[in-house]
N, C-alpha and C positions, 0 to 999 in steps of 0.2 A: 280406546283403540281407534287409530286413524283408518278410515275405510279405504284400503288399497285392495282392489278386487280384480281377480282373473276370471274371465268368463270364457269358457271353451265350448266348441261345438262345430260340427261340419256345416257347410253352406246350407242355408234355408231353414235352420232351426229357430231363428229369431234373435241371434246374438246382437245384431246392430240395433234393432228396435228396443229390445229389453235393456241393453246398456244405456241407451238414451233415456229410457224411463227411469231407471235406477239413478242415473246422474241427476235428473230433475228432482226426484223424490228426496235425495240426500244432499242436494246442492253440490254435487261433485262436478267441477267445471272441466276437468281433464278426462276426456274419454277418447282412448286411442284404439285404432284398428290395426290388428296384426297384418292385414293385407297391405297397409301402407308401410308398415315397418319392413315387410318383406321386399316391397318395391325399392325402399331406400337401400336395403342391404345388397340387392342383386348386383349392382355394379362393383361392389367391393368384395363379394364372397369369393373365397379361394376355390370353393367347389363349384364346378360348372353345373352341378345338379340343381342349384337354385334358379337357373335360367329357365327351367321347365316347370309346368304346372305340377302341383303335388300329385295329382291323379296320374301323371305320366312318369313320375320319378322312379317307379318300379323298373323301368326299362334299362336303367343303369346296372341292374343286377340280374337281368335275364328275362325270362318269360313272365307273363302276367299271371301271378298266383298270389295267394294271401301273404306268403312269407316275403316275397319281393315287394309287394305293396307296402308292408310294414317297414321293410328296410329303407325304402325310399322316403317314407314319412318320417322315420326316426332320423335319417341323415339330414333331411331338410330342417328338422327340429333342432338338431345340434348346431346348425348355423344361426338359427333364430334366437336360441336361449341366452347366449351372452348378452345380446341387446335387451332381451326381456328382463333378465336379471339386473342389468344396469339401470333400466327404467324404474323397476320396483325399488331398487336400492336408493336411488335418488329421491323417489317419492317418500319413502320411509324416513330418510335422513332429513328431508326438508319439512316433513309433516304435511305433505300435500295429498289430499284425497284424490284417488285416481282409479279409473277403470280401464283395463286393457282386455279387449275381446279378440279371440283368435281361434283359428282352426288348430293351431299347434298347441295341444294341451297334453303335456306329459309332466305331471307335478314333480316327479323325481328329478327333473332337470332344473328345477328351481334351486338356487343356492341354499344349502342346508340351514344356514344361520338366519335366513329371512323367510323360509318356507312357512313357518307357523304364524308369521305376521301378515300373511296374505290370505284374503278370503277367496276361496276357490269354489267355483260353480261350473258344472257341466250340464249343458242343455242338449237334449236329443228329442226326436220324434219317433216313437215306436211304430206308428202307422205309416208304412211306406207310401200309400196313396195320398195321405194327408201331406206328407213331406214333399212329394212331387208337386202337389197343388200349391203349397207355400212357396216353393222355388219359382214356379211360374208366375205367381202373384207379386213377388217382391219388386218387380219392375215398376209397380204402381206406388211403391212406398219408399224404398231405401236405395234401390239400384236402378235408377231411371234409364240408364243407357246400357244395361247389362241383362238381357233376357235370360231367364233361368233354364230354358230348354237344354242348353249345352250341358249344364250341371246335372240335370235330371238323368241324362244318359250316363253320367259317372257315379250315380248314387251307389251302385254295387261296390265300387272301389272306395268311395268315401265311407261306406258302412263298415268296411274292414278297419279303417283308421278309427272310426267311432268306437267300435268294439274294443280295440286295443287301448284307447284312451280311458274308457270306462273300466276296463279290467285293471289298469295301472293306477286307478284312483283309490285312495284310502278312505277311511271313515271321516276324514276332515274335508272331504269334497261333497258338496250338495249336488247330487245327480237328479235332474228333474225332467220329466217327460212333458214337453210343451204341446199338449193336445188342445189347450185353451189358453190364449194369451193372457186374459185377465187373471185367471187362476195362477198361472205361472208367475206373472209380475207380482201378485200379492204374496205368493209363497216365498219368492226371492227377497222381497222387501222385508218380510217378517224375519227371515233367516239372517239377513244382514243386521237388522235391528237387534236381534238376540245376541249377536257377537259384539257389536259396538256399544250396546247399552242404550239403544234408542236415541242416541244423539244425532242431531242434524247439523251439518257444518255450514257455516256462513262465511 
């Protein structure tokens, strides 16, 4: 099986760092960020909802509550997934190992005929204090010009999306609590190896 991997999670859980690690471990040279896919789509999206941050998307549906937060998240996801599906379809067709990491993790929006061919992983941090610390620290590692304090303030909103994504994930999704980076990286590596048969692609 060609390792075509979807890694989901809200900001600060370690998607970028872990995707880079997995790419190096399995010699996967194509590692894509959903944030950059979103930036590419914004000028072309028919829905003006893509112009706002996902944590503000609820405002298109009314007051700030869980139901409207989910509506905003789902509507933005609907704009994202045609592109996500096209990327995965091309990778599978060409036999190109690929990782895509994104906030927008709703497995049922993957095209049905390719869904089982994609390795799906969702990362979260159950400890809110640890999550806040990781967000503040990421400026030292992966987001050098993007301080995390702004996103820490939005963690209650992001947590609603996280819960929704986790509840919509089936048994074919590895859900992992990233309390310890090394343990998480090892667990994900072993999970991918168990699916692709331990093959490393060169």
